[in-house]
C-alpha positions in Angstrom: 154.2 89.4 -27.4 151.7 90.7 -30.1 150.4 88.0 -32.3 149.5 88.9 -35.7 146.4 88.0 -37.4 146.9 85.3 -40.1 144.9 84.2 -43.1 143.9 80.5 -42.8 146.5 78.8 -45.0 145.7 76.8 -48.2 149.4 75.5 -47.9 149.7 75.7 -52.0 153.0 76.8 -53.2 153.3 79.2 -55.8 151.1 79.9 -58.5 148.5 77.2 -59.5 148.8 76.3 -62.9 146.5 73.9 -65.0 147.7 70.6 -66.0 147.0 71.9 -69.6 147.8 74.8 -71.1 148.2 78.1 -69.0 147.9 81.5 -70.6 148.5 84.9 -68.6 147.9 88.0 -70.7 148.9 91.6 -69.8 146.3 94.1 -69.1 146.5 96.8 -71.1 160.2 114.9 -69.8 162.1 114.1 -66.7 165.5 115.7 -66.1 168.4 113.7 -67.3 170.9 113.1 -64.3 174.5 112.0 -64.7 174.8 110.0 -61.6 178.2 109.4 -59.7 179.6 106.1 -59.0 178.1 104.5 -56.2 180.3 102.2 -53.9 180.9 98.7 -55.7 178.3 96.1 -54.8 178.4 93.6 -52.1 179.5 89.9 -53.1 176.6 87.5 -52.4 177.6 84.0 -52.4 178.6 80.8 -53.9 176.8 78.9 -56.5 174.0 76.7 -55.4 173.8 72.7 -55.8 172.0 71.1 -58.4 168.6 71.4 -59.5 165.4 70.4 -57.5 161.8 70.2 -58.2 158.3 71.3 -57.5 155.1 70.1 -58.9 152.4 72.6 -59.2 148.9 71.8 -57.7 146.5 71.0 -60.6 143.2 73.4 -61.1 140.9 73.9 -63.9 141.2 77.2 -64.0 143.5 79.7 -66.4 143.9 82.3 -63.8 147.4 83.1 -62.2 147.2 83.2 -58.7 150.4 84.2 -56.6 151.6 82.0 -53.3 149.1 82.1 -50.7 151.8 82.4 -48.2 150.0 83.0 -44.9 150.3 86.9 -44.1 148.3 89.3 -41.9 144.7 90.1 -42.7 145.2 93.4 -44.4 143.3 96.7 -43.9 141.9 97.5 -47.5 143.4 100.3 -49.5 140.8 103.3 -49.4 138.5 102.8 -52.5 139.0 106.1 -54.5 135.6 108.0 -55.4 137.0 109.1 -58.5 139.3 108.0 -61.2 143.0 108.5 -60.5 144.5 111.6 -61.0 148.0 112.5 -62.8 150.7 114.5 -61.5 152.2 115.4 -58.0 155.2 114.5 -55.9 155.3 112.0 -52.9 158.1 112.1 -50.3 158.8 108.7 -48.5 161.2 107.9 -46.0 163.9 105.3 -46.5 167.1 103.8 -44.9 170.1 103.8 -47.2 171.5 104.5 -50.5 171.6 102.0 -53.0 174.9 100.1 -53.1 174.6 100.0 -56.9 172.3 99.9 -59.6 172.4 96.3 -60.0 169.2 94.7 -58.7 170.8 91.0 -58.8 173.6 91.8 -56.4 171.3 93.8 -54.0 170.3 91.9 -50.9 168.5 94.4 -48.7 165.0 95.8 -49.0 166.7 99.1 -48.3 168.1 98.9 -51.6 165.6 97.2 -53.6 163.5 100.2 -52.8 165.3 102.2 -55.3 166.2 99.8 -58.1 162.6 98.5 -58.3 161.6 102.0 -59.5 164.2 102.0 -62.3 163.6 98.4 -63.8 161.1 96.3 -65.1 160.5 92.5 -64.8 159.0 89.9 -66.5 155.8 89.8 -64.5 155.0 92.0 -61.2 152.7 91.9 -58.5 150.5 95.2 -58.3 148.5 94.2 -55.3 147.5 91.6 -52.9 148.4 87.9 -54.4 148.0 88.8 -57.9 150.8 88.3 -60.3 150.6 89.9 -63.9 152.6 90.4 -66.8 155.1 93.4 -66.6 157.6 93.8 -69.6 156.2 90.3 -70.9 153.0 90.9 -72.9 151.7 87.1 -72.1 153.1 83.7 -71.2 152.0 80.3 -71.3 153.1 76.7 -69.5 153.0 73.7 -70.9 150.9 70.8 -70.1 153.6 69.1 -68.3 154.6 72.4 -66.3 158.3 72.1 -67.5 158.1 74.9 -70.3 157.3 78.7 -69.8 157.0 80.4 -73.0 157.2 84.2 -72.6 156.2 86.9 -75.4 157.6 90.4 -74.6 155.7 93.7 -75.3 157.4 95.4 -78.5 157.8 99.0 -76.9 159.8 98.4 -73.7 162.6 100.8 -73.9 165.6 101.2 -72.1 165.7 104.8 -70.6 168.3 107.5 -72.2 170.2 110.3 -70.9 172.5 109.0 -68.4 176.4 109.2 -68.3 178.3 107.3 -70.0 175.8 106.8 -72.9 175.5 103.6 -74.3 174.6 102.0 -77.5 171.1 100.4 -75.8 169.9 103.4 -74.9 166.5 104.0 -76.4 166.3 100.6 -77.8 163.6 98.1 -76.9 164.1 95.0 -74.6 164.7 91.6 -76.5 164.6 87.9 -75.4 168.5 88.1 -75.7 168.4 90.8 -72.9 166.2 88.5 -70.9 168.6 85.3 -71.3 171.4 87.5 -70.3 169.6 88.6 -67.2 168.5 85.2 -65.9 171.9 83.7 -66.5 173.5 86.8 -64.6 171.1 86.1 -61.8 172.1 82.4 -61.6 175.9 83.1 -61.9 176.5 81.5 -65.2 178.6 84.5 -66.5 181.2 84.0 -63.9 179.5 86.6 -61.6 178.5 86.1 -58.2 175.0 84.3 -58.0 172.2 86.7 -57.0 171.5 86.0 -53.0 167.8 86.8 -53.4 166.8 85.5 -57.0 169.7 83.1 -57.9 168.0 79.9 -56.0 165.8 79.9 -59.4 169.0 77.9 -60.5 167.6 74.8 -58.5 164.6 74.8 -61.0 165.9 75.9 -64.4 167.6 73.2 -66.3 171.1 74.7 -66.7 172.4 71.7 -68.1 171.0 72.2 -71.1 173.3 74.0 -74.1 171.3 77.1 -73.7 171.4 77.2 -70.1 167.8 76.5 -69.8 166.3 79.8 -71.4 166.0 79.2 -75.1 165.6 82.2 -77.4 163.0 81.8 -80.2 163.1 85.2 -81.7 163.7 88.7 -80.7 160.4 89.0 -78.6 159.7 85.3 -77.9 161.8 83.0 -75.4 161.2 79.6 -73.5 162.5 79.0 -69.8 163.0 75.2 -69.6 162.7 73.5 -66.2 163.9 70.3 -64.7 160.3 69.5 -63.3 157.3 71.8 -62.7 157.7 74.6 -60.3 155.0 77.0 -60.0 156.9 79.1 -57.7 159.2 80.4 -60.6 156.7 83.3 -60.7 157.2 84.4 -57.2 160.9 84.6 -58.0 160.3 86.6 -61.3 158.2 89.2 -59.6 160.7 90.5 -56.8 162.9 93.6 -57.3 165.8 91.3 -57.4 164.8 89.8 -60.8 164.9 93.1 -63.0 165.8 92.7 -66.9 169.0 94.4 -68.3 170.6 94.6 -71.7 172.6 91.9 -72.8 176.4 92.4 -72.1 175.8 95.0 -69.2 177.6 93.5 -66.1 178.0 94.6 -62.2 181.0 97.3 -63.1 178.6 99.0 -65.6 175.8 99.1 -62.9 177.8 100.9 -60.6 178.0 103.9 -62.6 174.3 104.5 -64.0 171.0 102.8 -64.3 170.3 100.7 -67.3 166.4 100.5 -66.7 163.1 100.7 -68.5 160.9 101.3 -65.4 158.2 103.5 -64.6 160.5 106.1 -63.1 164.0 107.3 -64.2 166.6 108.7 -61.8 166.2 112.3 -61.7 168.9 113.4 -59.1 170.5 112.3 -55.8 172.4 113.5 -52.6 174.2 110.6 -50.7 172.7 109.7 -47.4 170.0 112.7 -47.8 167.8 112.4 -50.7 167.2 110.4 -54.0 164.5 111.8 -56.6 162.8 109.7 -59.1 160.6 111.3 -62.1 158.1 109.9 -64.5 159.9 108.0 -67.3 158.1 109.8 -70.2 158.7 106.7 -72.7 157.3 104.0 -70.2 155.7 101.4 -72.1 152.4 101.3 -70.0 150.2 104.4 -71.5 149.2 106.7 -68.9 151.6 105.2 -66.1 152.8 106.2 -63.7 150.3 108.7 -62.3 152.8 110.5 -60.2 155.1 113.0 -61.5 157.9 112.3 -59.1 158.7 110.0 -56.0 161.5 111.1 -53.6 163.1 109.1 -50.7 164.3 111.0 -47.9 167.3 109.0 -46.3 166.7 108.7 -42.3 167.4 106.7 -39.4 166.0 105.9 -35.8 162.3 105.8 -35.1 162.0 108.9 -33.4 163.5 111.0 -36.6 161.4 109.0 -38.9 158.0 109.4 -37.0 158.6 113.1 -36.4 159.2 113.6 -40.0 155.8 111.8 -40.7 154.1 113.7 -38.3 155.0 117.1 -39.9 154.4 116.1 -43.2 158.2 116.3 -44.3 157.2 112.7 -45.9 153.9 111.6 -47.0 154.7 107.8 -46.7 156.2 106.1 -44.0 156.1 102.7 -42.0 156.7 101.2 -38.6 154.7 100.8 -35.5 154.4 104.4 -33.5 156.6 104.6 -30.4 154.6 104.5 -27.0 154.9 108.4 -27.0 153.8 108.8 -30.3 150.9 106.4 -30.3 148.2 108.5 -28.8 149.1 110.9 -31.5 148.6 108.3 -34.2 145.4 107.0 -32.8 144.0 110.5 -32.5 144.8 111.6 -36.2 144.0 108.1 -37.6 140.4 108.3 -36.1 140.2 112.0 -37.6 141.0 110.4 -40.8 144.2 112.4 -41.4 146.1 109.2 -42.3 145.5 105.5 -42.4 147.9 102.4 -41.7 148.3 98.9 -43.5 149.5 96.3 -41.2 151.5 93.2 -42.4 153.9 90.4 -41.6 157.6 91.4 -42.5 158.4 87.6 -43.0 161.7 88.4 -41.9 163.0 85.2 -40.9 165.1 82.9 -40.5 165.6 85.6 -37.5 168.1 84.5 -34.9 171.5 84.5 -33.3 173.7 82.7 -36.1 176.6 80.8 -34.4 179.5 79.9 -36.8 179.2 76.2 -36.0 182.2 75.4 -38.6 184.7 76.3 -36.0 185.2 76.5 -32.4 184.0 77.5 -29.7 180.4 77.3 -31.6 181.1 73.6 -32.9 179.9 72.4 -29.7 176.4 71.8 -29.6 176.1 72.0 -26.1 177.4 75.9 -26.2 174.7 76.5 -29.0 172.0 75.1 -26.9 173.0 77.2 -23.9 173.1 80.4 -26.4 169.4 79.3 -27.4 168.2 78.8 -23.7 169.9 81.9 -22.6 167.6 84.2 -24.5 164.3 85.2 -23.3 162.1 85.6 -26.2 159.2 87.5 -24.5 162.2 90.2 -23.4 163.4 90.2 -26.9 159.9 90.9 -28.6 159.5 93.8 -26.0 162.6 95.5 -26.0 163.8 94.9 -29.8 160.4 95.2 -31.4 158.5 97.1 -28.8 155.9 94.0 -28.7 155.1 93.8 -32.3 156.1 90.1 -32.9 154.9 86.6 -33.8 156.8 83.6 -32.3 158.6 81.9 -35.0 161.1 79.0 -35.8 162.0 78.8 -39.4 158.9 78.2 -41.4 155.9 80.7 -41.1 153.8 80.3 -38.1 150.3 78.7 -38.6 151.1 78.2 -42.2 153.7 75.6 -43.3 155.0 76.0 -39.4 154.0 75.2 -36.2 151.2 77.2 -34.4 152.1 80.0 -32.1 150.8 78.2 -29.1 153.2 74.9 -29.7 156.1 77.3 -30.3 155.5 79.2 -27.1 155.8 75.7 -25.1 159.5 75.4 -26.3 162.7 76.1 -24.6 163.7 79.7 -25.0 160.0 80.5 -25.5 158.2 79.4 -22.7 157.4 81.4 -19.6 158.4 82.1 -17.0 162.2 82.0 -18.3 163.9 81.2 -15.0 164.6 77.4 -15.7 165.9 77.9 -19.1 168.2 80.6 -17.8 169.5 78.4 -15.1 170.1 75.5 -17.1 172.1 77.9 -19.8 174.1 79.2 -16.9 174.6 75.6 -16.0 176.1 74.5 -19.1 178.6 77.5 -19.5 179.8 77.1 -16.2 180.7 73.4 -16.9 182.1 74.3 -20.2 183.7 77.5 -19.2 184.3 78.2 -15.6 185.9 81.1 -16.3 183.4 82.7 -18.6 183.6 82.6 -22.6 184.8 86.0 -24.5 183.4 86.1 -27.8 182.8 89.1 -30.6 179.4 89.5 -32.0 179.1 91.2 -35.6 176.3 93.4 -35.9 175.1 95.4 -38.9 175.6 99.1 -37.6 172.0 100.4 -38.4 169.8 101.2 -35.6 167.5 98.3 -35.6 170.4 95.6 -35.8 172.3 97.5 -33.2 169.2 97.3 -30.7 169.0 93.6 -31.6 172.7 93.0 -31.0 172.8 94.7 -27.9 169.9 92.9 -26.3 171.3 89.3 -27.3 174.8 90.5 -26.0 173.0 91.4 -22.4 171.2 88.0 -22.4 174.4 86.0 -23.1 176.4 88.0 -20.6 173.8 86.8 -17.7 175.0 83.1 -18.3 179.0 83.8 -18.6 179.3 84.6 -22.4 180.8 88.0 -22.5 180.1 89.5 -25.9 181.8 92.4 -27.2 179.6 93.9 -30.2 181.6 94.8 -33.4 179.7 97.2 -35.6 180.0 96.8 -39.4 178.6 98.6 -42.2 176.1 97.1 -44.6 178.7 97.5 -47.5 181.0 95.0 -45.6 178.4 92.6 -43.4 177.3 90.5 -46.2 180.4 89.7 -47.7 181.8 88.9 -44.2 178.8 86.8 -43.5 179.3 85.1 -46.9 183.1 83.8 -46.1 181.7 83.0 -42.7 184.3 85.5 -40.9 182.3 85.9 -37.8 182.1 84.0 -34.5 178.6 85.2 -33.5 175.9 87.3 -35.4 172.4 88.3 -34.5 170.4 89.1 -37.5 166.9 88.9 -39.2 167.0 87.9 -42.8 163.8 88.6 -44.8 162.5 86.0 -47.4 161.1 87.6 -50.9 158.6 84.9 -51.7 157.8 83.2 -48.1 157.7 79.7 -49.8 159.4 76.9 -47.9 161.4 76.1 -51.1 163.1 79.6 -50.9 163.6 79.1 -46.9 165.7 75.9 -47.5 166.9 76.4 -50.8 168.5 79.8 -49.6 169.3 79.4 -46.0 169.8 75.7 -45.3 170.6 73.6 -48.1 174.5 73.1 -49.0 176.0 76.2 -51.0 172.2 77.9 -50.9 172.8 81.6 -52.2 172.1 82.8 -48.6 173.2 80.1 -46.4 175.5 82.4 -44.6 175.5 80.1 -41.3 177.8 77.3 -43.0 175.0 74.7 -42.4 175.7 71.5 -44.4 173.6 68.3 -43.8 172.9 65.7 -46.9 169.9 64.9 -45.2 168.7 68.1 -45.5 169.9 68.7 -49.4 168.2 65.4 -50.1 165.0 66.2 -48.2 164.6 69.6 -49.6 164.5 68.0 -53.2 161.9 65.6 -52.3 159.9 68.3 -50.2 160.0 70.5 -53.4 158.7 67.9 -55.7 155.5 66.8 -53.4 152.5 67.8 -55.2 150.3 67.3 -52.1 150.4 70.5 -49.8 149.4 68.6 -46.6 152.2 66.1 -47.6 154.6 68.9 -48.2 154.0 70.7 -44.9 155.1 67.4 -43.2 158.0 67.1 -44.9 158.8 70.7 -44.6 158.4 70.6 -40.5 160.4 67.2 -40.6 163.2 69.3 -42.1 162.8 72.1 -39.5 163.2 69.5 -36.7 166.5 68.2 -38.1 168.0 71.9 -38.1 166.6 72.7 -34.9 168.2 69.8 -33.4 171.7 71.3 -34.7 171.0 74.8 -34.0 173.2 76.6 -36.5 171.0 79.6 -35.1 168.9 80.2 -32.2 165.4 81.1 -33.7 163.8 84.6 -32.3 160.4 86.2 -32.9 159.7 87.8 -36.2 158.3 91.6 -36.2 155.0 92.6 -37.8 154.8 96.1 -39.1 152.8 98.6 -41.0 152.4 101.0 -43.9 151.2 104.6 -42.8 150.4 107.4 -45.2 148.1 110.5 -45.5 144.5 110.2 -46.7 145.4 111.8 -50.1 147.7 109.1 -50.9 145.8 106.5 -53.1 146.2 103.0 -53.7 149.2 102.2 -51.8 149.6 98.6 -52.1 150.4 95.4 -50.0 151.6 92.7 -51.8 152.9 89.2 -51.4 156.0 90.6 -49.8 157.6 94.0 -49.4 160.0 93.1 -52.0 157.3 93.5 -54.8 155.4 96.6 -53.8 157.8 99.3 -54.6 157.2 100.0 -58.4 154.8 102.6 -57.3 153.2 103.1 -61.0 149.7 102.8 -59.7 150.1 105.3 -56.6 148.3 108.6 -57.0 147.4 112.0 -55.0 143.7 112.9 -55.0 144.6 116.5 -54.0 146.2 117.5 -57.1 
């Protein structure tokens, strides 16, 4: 099992803000398609519970610092010898068509990569841990940390040329657009709460008459929080927190984009190619550098790596297969292309057991599943050894050390004793064996994961039949708890413990598709989020993890690490807080144009 190289955690949640006033100040003709209608977006989840709180750590600086969530040490982006050049096309591999042009209802990074090019956020994360204004020109945070005042740029215009035309095409973004967008994300317009960004509802004061979003004038608005929550910035930068025109709803976004981003949709062929051209009316002068960014859709490591090695795409990702590793190593050494390693943050990763109904409402059965899985073999077979041991929290950060995790049941080696105990439990509970169906997202990585888990469980007498389900269906079924067993890896967008518990484990959490509910966790989550001292916050986060592990709504699995890979003429390819924030691509350029 490969262990990533992690930064020493500073254990500070969210951006660091001064207890006094903190101010952040911004830095400084494509074809017109007529998109056809994509499939209807997938429903996400039920509303989250009442607000919780977090206390920002005092600092004397006015700089905005993103969440220092533990992430792998990153290989620096090559430093350009000359100023960025304008022009050129970059092709990258991608996995899926977007489900719609609604970033709020998207859940997967496979869909985020498309929408993030078309839209703007209030803030964005250009590289590393840096958070800066995007559509916002500046923002301030009050002395008590509970009021964030934003000033919008005056020239953020919605793109034109799409069909059907709309009165807001070509008009400037206003505070009312932001208010509508944030309320829509939180599910306050009768729509489904955003599975990825909707948990901001836990901290915004939605009990106010204005839902916690106060419009001051066309370009100025305030976000009112119940208590200080520095991590709000981490939510606002992800690709699921896009700003759309007031009144635009999910059905509208099934037909066309309503964006203000650096790129505009040029053309697409479903299942094959999506093309994004420079937006000539983009509000940041001189950007983007590229004329066009194309996504070539493909699935399977062999196909993706063959396309990269033959320069059918310029940018790709993932570790090379054993067959291709010598080729990668040789060409990297020759300076032909480079890699940027990163930790995926794809947790909770595990075998989800529907504990709300038989047979998995039996703790002994859930314990048997946990014991049955050989994590070392899982790492090798499913992720080619590129993993780090995990429970729910980030290993080595808020979570336990890798060494401690490797001593626990299911992780410890040799696996023989755990396997024997799992067989004993199943033989006692089900002498004739147990037949169950396991839902699997039908893409290659998830199918491989589920096939391995099914094989492990069959060894102990749990006879698993895999049920492949399309991406457009799997999330709605998960939300309804319409499954018995489901092996999956979620991926967090901010990496904060607030997101982990607030999305996946509190009652009614925006991605709590395990059906887990425990009033002790609900109360402890609020307390943990309100704890300012980072050391004490970690203790409380670990205590919550212990409670959840004792119940086992899912059997935790190792989390994969990965890498970006690009040819040497691709410059300023970023690594950011998470891969849910790096796909704007306005600063990437080619040195060979």
